[in-house]
PDB file with one MODEL, atoms N, CA, C and O in Angstrom:
MODEL        1
ATOM      1  N   MET A   1       0.618  -0.973  -0.112  1.00  0.00           N
ATOM      2  CA  MET A   1      -0.306   0.205   0.011  1.00  0.00           C
ATOM      3  C   MET A   1       0.734   0.903  -0.178  1.00  0.00           C
ATOM      4  O   MET A   1       1.898   0.674   0.150  1.00  0.00           O
ATOM      5  N   MET A   2       0.091   2.135  -0.949  1.00  0.00           N
ATOM      6  CA  MET A   2       0.939   3.484  -0.702  1.00  0.00           C
ATOM      7  C   MET A   2       0.643   4.441  -0.295  1.00  0.00           C
ATOM      8  O   MET A   2      -0.358   4.868  -0.872  1.00  0.00           O
ATOM      9  N   ASN A   3       1.230   5.460   0.925  1.00  0.00           N
ATOM     10  CA  ASN A   3       0.930   6.595   1.323  1.00  0.00           C
ATOM     11  C   ASN A   3       1.444   7.974   1.187  1.00  0.00           C
ATOM     12  O   ASN A   3       2.461   8.402   1.733  1.00  0.00           O
ATOM     13  N   LEU A   4       0.560   8.701   0.321  1.00  0.00           N
ATOM     14  CA  LEU A   4       0.884   9.823  -0.240  1.00  0.00           C
ATOM     15  C   LEU A   4       0.788  11.063   0.734  1.00  0.00           C
ATOM     16  O   LEU A   4      -0.304  11.225   1.279  1.00  0.00           O
ATOM     17  N   LEU A   5       1.864  12.010   1.034  1.00  0.00           N
ATOM     18  CA  LEU A   5       1.950  13.099   1.505  1.00  0.00           C
ATOM     19  C   LEU A   5       1.661  14.419   1.203  1.00  0.00           C
ATOM     20  O   LEU A   5       2.367  14.825   0.280  1.00  0.00           O
ATOM     21  N   GLY A   6       0.875  15.252   1.645  1.00  0.00           N
ATOM     22  CA  GLY A   6       0.623  16.776   0.685  1.00  0.00           C
ATOM     23  C   GLY A   6       0.039  16.669  -0.363  1.00  0.00           C
ATOM     24  O   GLY A   6       0.343  17.455  -1.261  1.00  0.00           O
ATOM     25  N   PHE A   7      -1.104  15.551  -0.621  1.00  0.00           N
ATOM     26  CA  PHE A   7      -1.485  15.807  -1.550  1.00  0.00           C
ATOM     27  C   PHE A   7      -3.300  16.084  -1.294  1.00  0.00           C
ATOM     28  O   PHE A   7      -3.900  15.757  -0.270  1.00  0.00           O
ATOM     29  N   ASP A   8      -3.721  16.540  -2.117  1.00  0.00           N
ATOM     30  CA  ASP A   8      -5.629  16.421  -1.904  1.00  0.00           C
ATOM     31  C   ASP A   8      -5.792  17.471  -0.673  1.00  0.00           C
ATOM     32  O   ASP A   8      -6.820  17.368  -0.003  1.00  0.00           O
ATOM     33  N   GLY A   9      -4.839  18.484  -0.329  1.00  0.00           N
ATOM     34  CA  GLY A   9      -4.736  19.187   0.907  1.00  0.00           C
ATOM     35  C   GLY A   9      -5.734  20.229   0.167  1.00  0.00           C
ATOM     36  O   GLY A   9      -6.346  20.079  -0.891  1.00  0.00           O
ATOM     37  N   ALA A  10      -5.705  21.417   1.122  1.00  0.00           N
ATOM     38  CA  ALA A  10      -6.302  22.936   0.678  1.00  0.00           C
ATOM     39  C   ALA A  10      -5.613  23.381  -0.616  1.00  0.00           C
ATOM     40  O   ALA A  10      -4.477  22.962  -0.837  1.00  0.00           O
ATOM     41  N   ALA A  11      -6.080  24.016  -1.290  1.00  0.00           N
ATOM     42  CA  ALA A  11      -5.648  24.776  -2.200  1.00  0.00           C
ATOM     43  C   ALA A  11      -4.939  26.257  -1.934  1.00  0.00           C
ATOM     44  O   ALA A  11      -5.595  27.037  -1.245  1.00  0.00           O
ATOM     45  N   PRO A  12      -3.612  26.712  -2.444  1.00  0.00           N
ATOM     46  CA  PRO A  12      -3.627  27.572  -1.772  1.00  0.00           C
ATOM     47  C   PRO A  12      -3.820  28.795  -2.206  1.00  0.00           C
ATOM     48  O   PRO A  12      -3.871  28.900  -3.432  1.00  0.00           O
ATOM     49  N   TYR A  13      -3.970  29.947  -1.460  1.00  0.00           N
ATOM     50  CA  TYR A  13      -4.664  31.312  -1.742  1.00  0.00           C
ATOM     51  C   TYR A  13      -3.622  32.075  -2.712  1.00  0.00           C
ATOM     52  O   TYR A  13      -3.971  32.814  -3.632  1.00  0.00           O
ATOM     53  N   SER A  14      -2.281  31.776  -2.357  1.00  0.00           N
ATOM     54  CA  SER A  14      -1.606  32.742  -3.429  1.00  0.00           C
ATOM     55  C   SER A  14      -0.170  31.558  -3.202  1.00  0.00           C
ATOM     56  O   SER A  14      -0.050  30.782  -2.254  1.00  0.00           O
ATOM     57  N   ILE A  15       0.760  31.717  -4.321  1.00  0.00           N
ATOM     58  CA  ILE A  15       2.051  31.248  -4.290  1.00  0.00           C
ATOM     59  C   ILE A  15       3.343  32.588  -4.291  1.00  0.00           C
ATOM     60  O   ILE A  15       3.308  33.373  -5.238  1.00  0.00           O
ATOM     61  N   ILE A  16       4.018  32.702  -3.616  1.00  0.00           N
ATOM     62  CA  ILE A  16       5.414  33.838  -3.530  1.00  0.00           C
ATOM     63  C   ILE A  16       6.716  33.691  -4.158  1.00  0.00           C
ATOM     64  O   ILE A  16       7.686  33.269  -3.527  1.00  0.00           O
ATOM     65  N   ASN A  17       6.768  34.040  -5.430  1.00  0.00           N
ATOM     66  CA  ASN A  17       8.261  33.707  -5.679  1.00  0.00           C
ATOM     67  C   ASN A  17       9.094  34.966  -5.709  1.00  0.00           C
ATOM     68  O   ASN A  17       8.958  36.001  -6.360  1.00  0.00           O
ATOM     69  N   TRP A  18      10.395  34.420  -4.428  1.00  0.00           N
ATOM     70  CA  TRP A  18      11.371  35.502  -4.381  1.00  0.00           C
ATOM     71  C   TRP A  18      12.560  35.403  -5.401  1.00  0.00           C
ATOM     72  O   TRP A  18      13.232  34.394  -5.618  1.00  0.00           O
ATOM     73  N   GLN A  19      12.677  36.457  -5.901  1.00  0.00           N
ATOM     74  CA  GLN A  19      14.012  36.679  -7.141  1.00  0.00           C
ATOM     75  C   GLN A  19      14.933  37.824  -6.374  1.00  0.00           C
ATOM     76  O   GLN A  19      14.824  38.730  -5.547  1.00  0.00           O
ATOM     77  N   LEU A  20      15.932  37.156  -7.224  1.00  0.00           N
ATOM     78  CA  LEU A  20      17.267  38.036  -6.847  1.00  0.00           C
ATOM     79  C   LEU A  20      18.025  37.879  -8.404  1.00  0.00           C
ATOM     80  O   LEU A  20      18.103  36.869  -9.103  1.00  0.00           O
ATOM     81  N   ASP A  21      18.528  39.214  -8.657  1.00  0.00           N
ATOM     82  CA  ASP A  21      18.978  39.310 -10.035  1.00  0.00           C
ATOM     83  C   ASP A  21      18.210  38.695 -11.002  1.00  0.00           C
ATOM     84  O   ASP A  21      18.789  37.940 -11.783  1.00  0.00           O
ATOM     85  N   GLY A  22      16.824  38.898 -11.123  1.00  0.00           N
ATOM     86  CA  GLY A  22      16.335  38.027 -12.383  1.00  0.00           C
ATOM     87  C   GLY A  22      15.723  36.327 -11.810  1.00  0.00           C
ATOM     88  O   GLY A  22      14.545  35.976 -11.882  1.00  0.00           O
ATOM     89  N   GLU A  23      16.844  35.490 -11.270  1.00  0.00           N
ATOM     90  CA  GLU A  23      16.514  34.666 -10.615  1.00  0.00           C
ATOM     91  C   GLU A  23      15.535  34.205  -9.382  1.00  0.00           C
ATOM     92  O   GLU A  23      15.495  34.760  -8.284  1.00  0.00           O
ATOM     93  N   LYS A  24      14.646  32.918  -9.845  1.00  0.00           N
ATOM     94  CA  LYS A  24      13.983  32.389  -8.602  1.00  0.00           C
ATOM     95  C   LYS A  24      14.831  32.081  -7.585  1.00  0.00           C
ATOM     96  O   LYS A  24      15.840  31.409  -7.800  1.00  0.00           O
ATOM     97  N   GLN A  25      14.493  32.570  -6.287  1.00  0.00           N
ATOM     98  CA  GLN A  25      15.469  32.042  -5.190  1.00  0.00           C
ATOM     99  C   GLN A  25      14.376  30.798  -4.501  1.00  0.00           C
ATOM    100  O   GLN A  25      14.536  29.596  -4.289  1.00  0.00           O
ATOM    101  N   SER A  26      13.564  31.459  -4.347  1.00  0.00           N
ATOM    102  CA  SER A  26      12.758  31.020  -3.062  1.00  0.00           C
ATOM    103  C   SER A  26      11.355  30.594  -3.313  1.00  0.00           C
ATOM    104  O   SER A  26      11.092  30.603  -4.516  1.00  0.00           O
ATOM    105  N   LYS A  27      10.566  30.297  -2.696  1.00  0.00           N
ATOM    106  CA  LYS A  27       9.184  30.469  -2.681  1.00  0.00           C
ATOM    107  C   LYS A  27       8.435  30.063  -1.497  1.00  0.00           C
ATOM    108  O   LYS A  27       8.778  29.122  -0.782  1.00  0.00           O
ATOM    109  N   THR A  28       7.065  31.034  -1.238  1.00  0.00           N
ATOM    110  CA  THR A  28       6.428  30.792  -0.421  1.00  0.00           C
ATOM    111  C   THR A  28       5.032  30.674  -0.678  1.00  0.00           C
ATOM    112  O   THR A  28       4.468  31.367  -1.525  1.00  0.00           O
ATOM    113  N   VAL A  29       4.410  29.754   0.077  1.00  0.00           N
ATOM    114  CA  VAL A  29       2.772  29.232  -0.280  1.00  0.00           C
ATOM    115  C   VAL A  29       1.693  29.314   0.624  1.00  0.00           C
ATOM    116  O   VAL A  29       1.404  28.450   1.453  1.00  0.00           O
ATOM    117  N   CYS A  30       1.049  30.489   0.419  1.00  0.00           N
ATOM    118  CA  CYS A  30       0.422  31.038   1.359  1.00  0.00           C
ATOM    119  C   CYS A  30      -1.493  30.524   1.516  1.00  0.00           C
ATOM    120  O   CYS A  30      -2.279  30.424   0.574  1.00  0.00           O
ATOM    121  N   TYR A  31      -1.702  30.355   2.553  1.00  0.00           N
ATOM    122  CA  TYR A  31      -2.979  29.664   2.506  1.00  0.00           C
ATOM    123  C   TYR A  31      -4.146  30.311   2.808  1.00  0.00           C
ATOM    124  O   TYR A  31      -5.258  29.796   2.926  1.00  0.00           O
ATOM    125  N   SER A  32      -3.690  32.057   2.992  1.00  0.00           N
ATOM    126  CA  SER A  32      -4.773  32.783   2.894  1.00  0.00           C
ATOM    127  C   SER A  32      -4.341  34.473   2.798  1.00  0.00           C
ATOM    128  O   SER A  32      -3.200  34.887   2.591  1.00  0.00           O
ATOM    129  N   GLY A  33      -5.128  35.011   2.931  1.00  0.00           N
ATOM    130  CA  GLY A  33      -5.033  36.915   2.372  1.00  0.00           C
ATOM    131  C   GLY A  33      -3.707  37.099   3.850  1.00  0.00           C
ATOM    132  O   GLY A  33      -2.495  37.235   3.680  1.00  0.00           O
ATOM    133  N   GLU A  34      -4.309  37.054   4.968  1.00  0.00           N
ATOM    134  CA  GLU A  34      -3.443  37.503   5.990  1.00  0.00           C
ATOM    135  C   GLU A  34      -1.927  36.743   5.819  1.00  0.00           C
ATOM    136  O   GLU A  34      -0.964  37.504   5.718  1.00  0.00           O
ATOM    137  N   GLU A  35      -1.724  35.573   5.791  1.00  0.00           N
ATOM    138  CA  GLU A  35      -0.649  34.718   5.317  1.00  0.00           C
ATOM    139  C   GLU A  35       0.339  35.578   4.551  1.00  0.00           C
ATOM    140  O   GLU A  35       1.424  35.869   5.055  1.00  0.00           O
ATOM    141  N   GLU A  36      -0.039  36.010   3.277  1.00  0.00           N
ATOM    142  CA  GLU A  36       0.211  36.698   1.937  1.00  0.00           C
ATOM    143  C   GLU A  36       0.829  37.868   2.189  1.00  0.00           C
ATOM    144  O   GLU A  36       1.942  38.278   1.859  1.00  0.00           O
ATOM    145  N   LYS A  37      -0.363  38.530   3.050  1.00  0.00           N
ATOM    146  CA  LYS A  37       0.403  40.160   3.508  1.00  0.00           C
ATOM    147  C   LYS A  37       1.195  40.161   4.580  1.00  0.00           C
ATOM    148  O   LYS A  37       1.884  41.180   4.610  1.00  0.00           O
ATOM    149  N   LEU A  38       1.377  39.438   5.468  1.00  0.00           N
ATOM    150  CA  LEU A  38       2.556  39.196   6.768  1.00  0.00           C
ATOM    151  C   LEU A  38       3.855  39.005   5.576  1.00  0.00           C
ATOM    152  O   LEU A  38       4.826  39.753   5.468  1.00  0.00           O
ATOM    153  N   SER A  39       3.655  38.195   5.022  1.00  0.00           N
ATOM    154  CA  SER A  39       5.013  37.765   3.916  1.00  0.00           C
ATOM    155  C   SER A  39       5.321  39.404   3.415  1.00  0.00           C
ATOM    156  O   SER A  39       6.302  40.057   3.769  1.00  0.00           O
ATOM    157  N   LEU A  40       4.361  39.822   2.616  1.00  0.00           N
ATOM    158  CA  LEU A  40       4.850  40.953   1.567  1.00  0.00           C
ATOM    159  C   LEU A  40       5.384  42.160   2.420  1.00  0.00           C
ATOM    160  O   LEU A  40       6.151  43.013   1.973  1.00  0.00           O
ATOM    161  N   GLU A  41       4.835  42.129   3.842  1.00  0.00           N
ATOM    162  CA  GLU A  41       5.250  43.628   4.838  1.00  0.00           C
ATOM    163  C   GLU A  41       6.824  42.973   4.985  1.00  0.00           C
ATOM    164  O   GLU A  41       7.703  43.771   4.658  1.00  0.00           O
ATOM    165  N   ARG A  42       7.240  41.793   5.379  1.00  0.00           N
ATOM    166  CA  ARG A  42       8.572  41.628   5.401  1.00  0.00           C
ATOM    167  C   ARG A  42       9.563  42.042   4.022  1.00  0.00           C
ATOM    168  O   ARG A  42      10.595  42.682   4.226  1.00  0.00           O
ATOM    169  N   PHE A  43       9.230  41.689   2.810  1.00  0.00           N
ATOM    170  CA  PHE A  43       9.751  42.349   1.647  1.00  0.00           C
ATOM    171  C   PHE A  43      10.005  44.183   1.399  1.00  0.00           C
ATOM    172  O   PHE A  43      10.625  44.847   0.568  1.00  0.00           O
ATOM    173  N   HIS A  44       9.252  44.469   2.473  1.00  0.00           N
ATOM    174  CA  HIS A  44       9.372  45.998   2.496  1.00  0.00           C
ATOM    175  C   HIS A  44       9.825  46.572   4.095  1.00  0.00           C
ATOM    176  O   HIS A  44       9.645  47.701   4.550  1.00  0.00           O
ATOM    177  N   THR A  45      10.509  45.308   4.799  1.00  0.00           N
ATOM    178  CA  THR A  45      10.616  45.748   6.166  1.00  0.00           C
ATOM    179  C   THR A  45      12.384  45.837   5.659  1.00  0.00           C
ATOM    180  O   THR A  45      13.033  45.027   4.997  1.00  0.00           O
ATOM    181  N   ASP A  46      12.784  47.106   6.247  1.00  0.00           N
ATOM    182  CA  ASP A  46      14.206  47.246   5.858  1.00  0.00           C
ATOM    183  C   ASP A  46      15.136  46.203   6.897  1.00  0.00           C
ATOM    184  O   ASP A  46      14.937  46.331   8.105  1.00  0.00           O
ATOM    185  N   GLY A  47      15.861  45.466   6.563  1.00  0.00           N
ATOM    186  CA  GLY A  47      16.464  44.728   7.735  1.00  0.00           C
ATOM    187  C   GLY A  47      16.564  43.354   7.880  1.00  0.00           C
ATOM    188  O   GLY A  47      17.542  42.692   8.227  1.00  0.00           O
ATOM    189  N   ASP A  48      15.059  42.872   7.470  1.00  0.00           N
ATOM    190  CA  ASP A  48      14.400  41.403   7.295  1.00  0.00           C
ATOM    191  C   ASP A  48      15.450  41.003   6.239  1.00  0.00           C
ATOM    192  O   ASP A  48      16.128  41.714   5.496  1.00  0.00           O
ATOM    193  N   PHE A  49      15.394  39.692   6.381  1.00  0.00           N
ATOM    194  CA  PHE A  49      15.768  38.620   5.332  1.00  0.00           C
ATOM    195  C   PHE A  49      15.120  39.060   4.097  1.00  0.00           C
ATOM    196  O   PHE A  49      15.915  39.505   3.270  1.00  0.00           O
ATOM    197  N   TYR A  50      13.888  39.054   3.749  1.00  0.00           N
ATOM    198  CA  TYR A  50      13.171  38.999   3.072  1.00  0.00           C
ATOM    199  C   TYR A  50      13.037  40.131   1.701  1.00  0.00           C
ATOM    200  O   TYR A  50      12.543  40.132   0.573  1.00  0.00           O
ATOM    201  N   SER A  51      13.994  41.280   2.807  1.00  0.00           N
ATOM    202  CA  SER A  51      14.019  42.532   1.867  1.00  0.00           C
ATOM    203  C   SER A  51      15.297  42.832   1.155  1.00  0.00           C
ATOM    204  O   SER A  51      15.587  43.906   0.630  1.00  0.00           O
ATOM    205  N   THR A  52      16.157  41.554   1.212  1.00  0.00           N
ATOM    206  CA  THR A  52      17.338  41.645   0.282  1.00  0.00           C
ATOM    207  C   THR A  52      16.835  41.032  -1.056  1.00  0.00           C
ATOM    208  O   THR A  52      17.478  41.170  -2.096  1.00  0.00           O
ATOM    209  N   TYR A  53      15.759  40.409  -0.995  1.00  0.00           N
ATOM    210  CA  TYR A  53      15.401  40.143  -2.625  1.00  0.00           C
ATOM    211  C   TYR A  53      14.638  41.432  -3.544  1.00  0.00           C
ATOM    212  O   TYR A  53      13.982  42.368  -3.087  1.00  0.00           O
ATOM    213  N   ASP A  54      14.867  41.223  -4.550  1.00  0.00           N
ATOM    214  CA  ASP A  54      14.694  42.512  -5.032  1.00  0.00           C
ATOM    215  C   ASP A  54      13.306  42.639  -6.319  1.00  0.00           C
ATOM    216  O   ASP A  54      12.737  43.708  -6.542  1.00  0.00           O
ATOM    217  N   LYS A  55      13.025  41.569  -6.908  1.00  0.00           N
ATOM    218  CA  LYS A  55      11.368  41.258  -6.764  1.00  0.00           C
ATOM    219  C   LYS A  55      10.837  40.251  -6.291  1.00  0.00           C
ATOM    220  O   LYS A  55      11.420  39.183  -6.109  1.00  0.00           O
ATOM    221  N   VAL A  56       9.417  40.537  -5.987  1.00  0.00           N
ATOM    222  CA  VAL A  56       8.479  39.376  -5.731  1.00  0.00           C
ATOM    223  C   VAL A  56       7.244  39.111  -6.867  1.00  0.00           C
ATOM    224  O   VAL A  56       6.380  39.881  -7.285  1.00  0.00           O
ATOM    225  N   VAL A  57       7.490  37.899  -7.140  1.00  0.00           N
ATOM    226  CA  VAL A  57       5.763  37.845  -7.876  1.00  0.00           C
ATOM    227  C   VAL A  57       5.270  36.674  -7.450  1.00  0.00           C
ATOM    228  O   VAL A  57       5.637  35.505  -7.339  1.00  0.00           O
ATOM    229  N   VAL A  58       3.953  37.601  -7.165  1.00  0.00           N
ATOM    230  CA  VAL A  58       2.817  36.393  -6.374  1.00  0.00           C
ATOM    231  C   VAL A  58       2.046  36.457  -7.427  1.00  0.00           C
ATOM    232  O   VAL A  58       1.903  37.340  -8.273  1.00  0.00           O
ATOM    233  N   ASN A  59       1.460  35.212  -7.260  1.00  0.00           N
ATOM    234  CA  ASN A  59       0.835  34.089  -8.205  1.00  0.00           C
ATOM    235  C   ASN A  59      -0.436  33.475  -7.519  1.00  0.00           C
ATOM    236  O   ASN A  59      -0.556  32.781  -6.509  1.00  0.00           O
ATOM    237  N   TYR A  60      -1.373  33.990  -8.454  1.00  0.00           N
ATOM    238  CA  TYR A  60      -2.982  33.702  -8.135  1.00  0.00           C
ATOM    239  C   TYR A  60      -3.405  32.745  -8.813  1.00  0.00           C
ATOM    240  O   TYR A  60      -4.320  33.081  -9.564  1.00  0.00           O
ATOM    241  N   GLY A  61      -3.093  31.582  -8.869  1.00  0.00           N
ATOM    242  CA  GLY A  61      -3.526  30.693  -9.978  1.00  0.00           C
ATOM    243  C   GLY A  61      -3.137  30.960 -11.535  1.00  0.00           C
ATOM    244  O   GLY A  61      -2.139  30.343 -11.907  1.00  0.00           O
ATOM    245  N   GLY A  62      -3.724  31.722 -12.425  1.00  0.00           N
ATOM    246  CA  GLY A  62      -3.498  32.317 -13.638  1.00  0.00           C
ATOM    247  C   GLY A  62      -3.209  33.592 -14.225  1.00  0.00           C
ATOM    248  O   GLY A  62      -2.927  33.912 -15.380  1.00  0.00           O
ATOM    249  N   ASN A  63      -3.397  34.503 -12.746  1.00  0.00           N
ATOM    250  CA  ASN A  63      -2.761  35.667 -12.620  1.00  0.00           C
ATOM    251  C   ASN A  63      -1.690  36.118 -11.817  1.00  0.00           C
ATOM    252  O   ASN A  63      -1.611  35.714 -10.657  1.00  0.00           O
ATOM    253  N   SER A  64      -0.921  36.839 -12.243  1.00  0.00           N
ATOM    254  CA  SER A  64      -0.141  37.602 -11.036  1.00  0.00           C
ATOM    255  C   SER A  64       0.352  38.700 -11.045  1.00  0.00           C
ATOM    256  O   SER A  64       0.460  39.269 -12.131  1.00  0.00           O
ATOM    257  N   ILE A  65       0.696  39.185 -10.135  1.00  0.00           N
ATOM    258  CA  ILE A  65       1.408  40.544  -9.669  1.00  0.00           C
ATOM    259  C   ILE A  65       2.988  40.875  -9.467  1.00  0.00           C
ATOM    260  O   ILE A  65       3.583  40.297  -8.558  1.00  0.00           O
ATOM    261  N   GLU A  66       3.436  41.479 -10.014  1.00  0.00           N
ATOM    262  CA  GLU A  66       4.981  41.463  -9.646  1.00  0.00           C
ATOM    263  C   GLU A  66       5.516  42.735  -8.637  1.00  0.00           C
ATOM    264  O   GLU A  66       4.754  43.695  -8.757  1.00  0.00           O
ATOM    265  N   TYR A  67       6.335  42.923  -7.928  1.00  0.00           N
ATOM    266  CA  TYR A  67       6.423  44.061  -6.935  1.00  0.00           C
ATOM    267  C   TYR A  67       7.701  44.213  -6.418  1.00  0.00           C
ATOM    268  O   TYR A  67       8.153  43.340  -5.677  1.00  0.00           O
ATOM    269  N   ASP A  68       8.566  45.532  -6.801  1.00  0.00           N
ATOM    270  CA  ASP A  68       9.979  45.449  -6.653  1.00  0.00           C
ATOM    271  C   ASP A  68      10.238  46.389  -5.484  1.00  0.00           C
ATOM    272  O   ASP A  68       9.267  46.566  -4.747  1.00  0.00           O
ATOM    273  N   HIS A  69      11.046  46.846  -5.262  1.00  0.00           N
ATOM    274  CA  HIS A  69      11.318  47.884  -4.170  1.00  0.00           C
ATOM    275  C   HIS A  69      11.333  49.322  -4.196  1.00  0.00           C
ATOM    276  O   HIS A  69      11.200  50.212  -3.357  1.00  0.00           O
ATOM    277  N   VAL A  70      11.632  49.227  -5.986  1.00  0.00           N
ATOM    278  CA  VAL A  70      11.670  51.171  -6.337  1.00  0.00           C
ATOM    279  C   VAL A  70      10.247  51.282  -6.762  1.00  0.00           C
ATOM    280  O   VAL A  70       9.607  52.262  -6.378  1.00  0.00           O
ATOM    281  N   ASN A  71       9.640  50.312  -7.574  1.00  0.00           N
ATOM    282  CA  ASN A  71       7.888  51.035  -8.232  1.00  0.00           C
ATOM    283  C   ASN A  71       6.583  50.468  -7.142  1.00  0.00           C
ATOM    284  O   ASN A  71       5.388  50.737  -7.273  1.00  0.00           O
ATOM    285  N   GLN A  72       7.294  49.508  -5.917  1.00  0.00           N
ATOM    286  CA  GLN A  72       6.495  48.519  -5.186  1.00  0.00           C
ATOM    287  C   GLN A  72       5.869  47.936  -5.717  1.00  0.00           C
ATOM    288  O   GLN A  72       6.260  46.772  -5.807  1.00  0.00           O
ATOM    289  N   LEU A  73       4.525  48.259  -6.423  1.00  0.00           N
ATOM    290  CA  LEU A  73       3.679  47.688  -7.434  1.00  0.00           C
ATOM    291  C   LEU A  73       4.122  47.560  -8.834  1.00  0.00           C
ATOM    292  O   LEU A  73       4.462  48.642  -9.313  1.00  0.00           O
ATOM    293  N   ARG A  74       4.193  46.812  -9.421  1.00  0.00           N
ATOM    294  CA  ARG A  74       5.057  47.083 -10.868  1.00  0.00           C
ATOM    295  C   ARG A  74       3.821  46.734 -12.008  1.00  0.00           C
ATOM    296  O   ARG A  74       3.516  47.643 -12.779  1.00  0.00           O
ATOM    297  N   ARG A  75       3.271  45.715 -12.090  1.00  0.00           N
ATOM    298  CA  ARG A  75       2.381  45.254 -12.851  1.00  0.00           C
ATOM    299  C   ARG A  75       1.318  44.072 -12.342  1.00  0.00           C
ATOM    300  O   ARG A  75       1.646  43.137 -11.611  1.00  0.00           O
ATOM    301  N   GLY A  76      -0.035  44.303 -12.879  1.00  0.00           N
ATOM    302  CA  GLY A  76      -1.091  42.896 -12.602  1.00  0.00           C
ATOM    303  C   GLY A  76      -1.625  42.501 -13.285  1.00  0.00           C
ATOM    304  O   GLY A  76      -1.107  42.340 -14.390  1.00  0.00           O
ATOM    305  N   PRO A  77      -2.947  42.111 -13.066  1.00  0.00           N
ATOM    306  CA  PRO A  77      -3.754  41.286 -13.776  1.00  0.00           C
ATOM    307  C   PRO A  77      -4.122  41.971 -15.082  1.00  0.00           C
ATOM    308  O   PRO A  77      -4.854  41.402 -15.892  1.00  0.00           O
TER     309      PRO A  77
ENDMDL
END
């Protein structure tokens, strides 16, 4: 018998891809708007580890929004 872990769970609210120099470095899976908000606040907090990335792409299924430190919100759906 095979046991599968991590499948058939709740669908994510959004997936945040953290980028540095145009390369995807890490991702955060958010299961609520509050989790997403808290993660994005870290991107805009000086001295936080996540503020060292230069761009964030938040994916909502087929739509995405990009943030960078200069323009804050760069592109949307």
